C-alpha positions in Angstrom: 44.4 -13.0 -30.7 40.8 -11.6 -30.4 40.3 -12.6 -26.9 36.8 -13.4 -24.9 36.3 -10.0 -23.8 36.4 -8.8 -27.0 34.4 -11.4 -28.7 31.3 -11.0 -26.3 31.4 -7.1 -27.1 31.0 -8.4 -30.8 28.1 -10.9 -30.1 26.6 -8.3 -28.2 26.8 -5.3 -30.9 24.8 -7.5 -33.4 22.0 -9.4 -30.8 21.4 -5.4 -30.6 21.6 -4.4 -34.9 19.4 -7.9 -35.6 17.0 -7.0 -32.3 13.2 -6.0 -33.5 12.4 -3.6 -30.7 9.2 -5.2 -28.3 5.9 -3.5 -29.0 3.1 -3.5 -26.2 2.3 -6.9 -28.1 5.7 -8.5 -29.2 8.6 -8.9 -26.8 12.0 -8.2 -28.5 12.6 -10.1 -31.7 15.2 -11.6 -34.4 15.1 -10.1 -37.8 16.8 -13.3 -39.1 16.0 -12.3 -42.6 17.5 -8.2 -41.8 20.7 -10.2 -40.6 20.7 -12.8 -43.5 20.6 -9.7 -45.8 23.1 -8.4 -44.1 26.3 -11.1 -44.3 24.9 -12.0 -47.4 25.2 -8.8 -48.9 29.3 -9.0 -46.7 30.2 -11.7 -49.2 30.0 -14.1 -45.7 30.2 -17.8 -47.3 26.8 -19.1 -47.7 26.9 -21.8 -45.2 27.5 -18.9 -42.4 24.3 -16.8 -44.2 21.9 -19.9 -43.7 23.4 -20.6 -40.2 22.9 -17.0 -39.2 19.5 -16.8 -40.6 18.2 -20.0 -38.4 20.5 -19.6 -34.8 16.8 -19.7 -33.6 16.9 -16.6 -31.1 18.2 -13.4 -30.3 20.5 -15.5 -27.2 21.3 -17.9 -29.8 22.9 -15.4 -32.6 24.8 -14.0 -29.0 25.8 -17.7 -28.3 26.7 -18.7 -32.1 29.6 -15.6 -32.5 31.0 -16.5 -28.5 31.5 -20.0 -29.7 33.3 -19.0 -32.6 36.2 -18.1 -30.2 36.3 -21.5 -29.8 35.3 -22.8 -32.1 32.6 -24.7 -31.5 30.7 -23.1 -33.8 32.6 -24.7 -36.5 32.4 -28.6 -35.3 30.3 -29.2 -38.3 32.8 -27.5 -40.7 35.1 -29.2 -42.8 38.3 -27.0 -41.3 40.9 -29.6 -39.8 41.6 -31.9 -37.3 41.9 -30.7 -34.5 40.2 -27.9 -32.4 43.2 -25.3 -32.8 41.9 -25.5 -36.3 38.7 -24.9 -35.2 39.6 -22.0 -33.2 42.0 -20.6 -35.7 38.9 -20.6 -38.0 36.9 -19.1 -36.0 39.1 -16.3 -35.0 39.5 -15.2 -38.9 35.9 -15.5 -38.6 36.1 -12.9 -35.6 38.1 -10.6 -37.1 35.6 -10.5 -40.3 32.9 -10.0 -38.5 34.3 -6.4 -35.9 35.3 -5.5 -39.5 32.1 -5.5 -40.9 30.6 -3.9 -38.2 33.0 -1.3 -37.6 32.7 -0.7 -41.6 28.9 -0.5 -42.3 27.6 0.8 -38.1 31.2 3.0 -37.6 31.5 5.4 -40.8 33.5 8.2 -41.9 31.3 11.6 -43.0 33.3 13.6 -44.8 33.5 17.8 -43.9 33.9 20.9 -45.7 34.5 23.9 -44.0 35.3 27.0 -46.5 39.1 26.8 -44.9 40.0 23.2 -44.9 38.7 19.5 -45.6 38.6 17.6 -42.5 36.6 14.2 -41.8 34.8 13.0 -39.1 33.4 9.8 -37.7 30.5 9.3 -37.0 28.3 6.3 -35.0 25.6 5.1 -34.9 26.6 3.6 -31.7 27.9 5.9 -29.7 29.0 4.3 -26.7 29.4 0.1 -28.3 31.8 0.7 -31.6 34.1 2.8 -29.5 34.4 0.6 -26.6 34.8 -2.2 -29.5 38.1 -0.4 -31.4 39.3 0.2 -28.0 39.0 -3.6 -26.9 40.8 -4.1 -29.9 43.6 -2.5 -29.3 43.8 -4.0 -26.3 44.3 -7.1 -28.9 46.9 -6.0 -31.3 44.8 -4.9 -34.1 44.4 -1.5 -35.5 41.5 0.0 -38.0 42.6 1.8 -41.1 41.9 3.2 -44.5 38.4 0.6 -43.5 40.3 -2.7 -42.5 41.1 -4.2 -39.4 44.8 -5.1 -39.1 46.8 -6.9 -36.3 49.7 -4.3 -35.2 53.3 -6.2 -34.9 54.5 -4.7 -32.2 51.3 -6.6 -30.3 53.5 -9.0 -30.0 52.2 -9.9 -26.5 49.0 -12.7 -26.5 46.8 -10.7 -23.9 44.1 -13.1 -23.1 47.2 -16.0 -23.4 49.3 -14.1 -20.5 46.8 -13.5 -18.4 45.8 -17.5 -18.9 49.5 -18.4 -17.9 49.8 -16.0 -14.8 46.8 -17.2 -13.1 48.3 -20.4 -13.4 51.3 -19.5 -11.8 49.7 -18.0 -8.9 47.8 -20.9 -8.1 50.8 -23.1 -8.6 52.7 -21.0 -6.2 50.1 -20.7 -3.9 50.0 -17.1 -3.7 47.9 -14.6 -1.5 45.9 -11.6 -2.6 45.3 -13.7 -6.0 42.0 -12.2 -6.5 43.0 -8.7 -5.4 46.1 -8.9 -8.3 43.9 -9.6 -11.1 41.3 -6.9 -10.0 43.7 -4.9 -10.5 44.4 -6.6 -13.6 40.8 -6.6 -14.8 40.8 -2.6 -13.7 43.4 -1.8 -16.1 41.2 -2.7 -18.8 38.4 -1.6 -17.8 40.1 1.8 -17.4 41.9 1.4 -20.9 37.7 0.7 -22.5 36.4 3.7 -20.8 39.5 5.6 -22.1 41.6 6.6 -18.6 44.3 6.5 -19.5 45.8 6.9 -16.9 43.9 5.1 -14.6 45.1 2.4 -16.5 48.7 2.6 -16.0 48.4 2.4 -12.0 46.6 -0.4 -12.1 48.5 -1.8 -14.3 51.5 -0.8 -11.8 50.4 -2.3 -9.1 49.3 -5.8 -10.7 53.2 -5.6 -10.4 53.9 -3.9 -7.2 51.1 -7.2 -6.0 52.5 -9.7 -7.8 56.5 -8.8 -6.5 55.0 -8.7 -3.3 54.0 -12.0 -2.9 56.4 -13.3 -4.4 58.5 -12.0 -1.9 56.3 -13.5 0.3 56.6 -17.0 -1.3 60.1 -16.8 -0.4 59.7 -15.6 3.4 57.5 -18.5 4.4 59.7 -21.0 2.2 62.9 -20.4 4.5 64.0 -17.2 3.0 65.3 -14.0 5.6 62.0 -12.0 6.7 61.0 -8.9 5.7 58.3 -6.9 7.9 55.3 -6.3 7.0 55.8 -2.7 6.4 58.2 -3.3 4.3 55.9 -5.9 1.7 54.3 -2.6 1.2 56.8 -1.0 0.3 58.0 -1.4 -4.0 61.5 -0.7 -3.3 61.6 -2.5 -0.3 60.3 -5.7 -2.1 62.7 -5.3 -5.0 66.0 -5.1 -3.0 64.8 -8.1 -0.8 63.9 -9.5 -3.9 67.5 -9.7 -5.0 69.5 -9.8 -1.4 68.0 -13.3 -1.4 69.0 -14.5 -5.0 65.2 -14.6 -6.7 66.4 -11.8 -8.8 69.7 -10.8 -9.7 70.6 -7.2 -9.9 70.4 -6.3 -14.0 67.3 -8.4 -13.6 66.3 -5.5 -10.0 68.1 -2.3 -12.5 65.4 -3.2 -15.3 62.3 -3.5 -12.8 63.3 0.0 -11.5 63.3 1.4 -14.7 60.0 -0.3 -15.7 58.5 1.1 -12.4 59.4 4.3 -12.7 57.8 4.7 -16.7 54.8 3.4 -14.4 54.4 6.2 -12.2 55.1 8.6 -14.5 52.7 8.0 -16.3 52.0 11.1 -20.0 54.8 12.0 -19.8 56.2 10.9 -23.3 54.5 13.8 -25.3 55.9 11.9 -28.1 53.9 8.6 -28.2 49.8 9.2 -27.8 48.1 8.8 -23.8 46.5 4.8 -24.8 50.1 3.7 -27.1 51.6 4.0 -23.6 48.3 2.8 -22.1 49.1 -0.4 -23.8 52.6 -0.8 -24.3 52.4 -0.4 -20.0 50.1 -2.6 -19.4 51.9 -5.0 -21.5 55.3 -4.7 -19.9 54.2 -4.8 -16.0 51.8 -8.2 -16.7 55.5 -9.6 -18.2 57.9 -8.6 -15.2 54.9 -9.7 -13.0 55.6 -13.3 -15.2 59.2 -12.9 -14.9 59.5 -12.4 -11.5 57.3 -15.3 -11.1 59.4 -17.6 -13.4 62.0 -16.3 -11.4 61.0 -17.4 -8.0 59.4 -20.8 -9.4 63.1 -21.3 -10.7 64.3 -20.2 -7.2 62.3 -23.1 -5.0 63.5 -25.8 -7.6 66.4 -25.3 -7.2 66.1 -24.7 -3.1 64.4 -27.6 -2.9 67.1 -29.7 -5.2 70.1 -28.7 -3.0 68.5 -29.5 0.0 67.6 -32.4 -1.5 71.1 -33.6 -2.0 72.9 -33.1 1.4 
């Protein structure tokens, strides 16, 4: 699924693409004719070309693309009976928009040195096209042979997972939610900037914070005390969660192994750095989710046992 973050990048790129630069006499303007011709050439449906031509301006163009994510731009189209049908159709259009941009604005130039034949990718927007690619990779897409593909390896819908994690933080009333999700946001920002080690480090910090706040919540709900100094030590937090029965031994062992992976960045020579960052980020989110779900079950079980007695 293309995330809201990637949708915003796509919307901004097309806004820039169809902007007529400001002059002393005029502010920046929307080149609606170029936009229509572009999407017509890219074989978008006639209604889409017409809608793009008639959005009204640059801000409206950006909003039209953003609202594809929610399906709102497709309200007048016969695409199904409910919101989920329109959202699914919106995802298809966002994929096509990203694919078209990468094909037309991020092209392959062939170079033939005397000693070899090589290919170099060049772009008219050296900053934003690679940023779009990185964001698409986080969403689980790859761009090969001039086509955007959804990777089967990316089984986690990152945007949906973030929403679930935020809901769990709220349900459990965990402390330091702002700090935790700042780590998660930084892991994404660093990935998009190509700072793979920093991305992994912040994924680890999010996992640490989630485990720490889960331990604090259990302690406040009647669990054994744990000193503040030990709450700040990840290994002691994992031991505590096992001793208190929030996690089982095999679960803590798995958690320990993943934590070591997150700590030993760049130690897998046969896996590209950015793939390490993407996959380890998924692991960090998944295990944070798991810890909080186990805490929910433990709290409910304890409450039920208390009610019976």
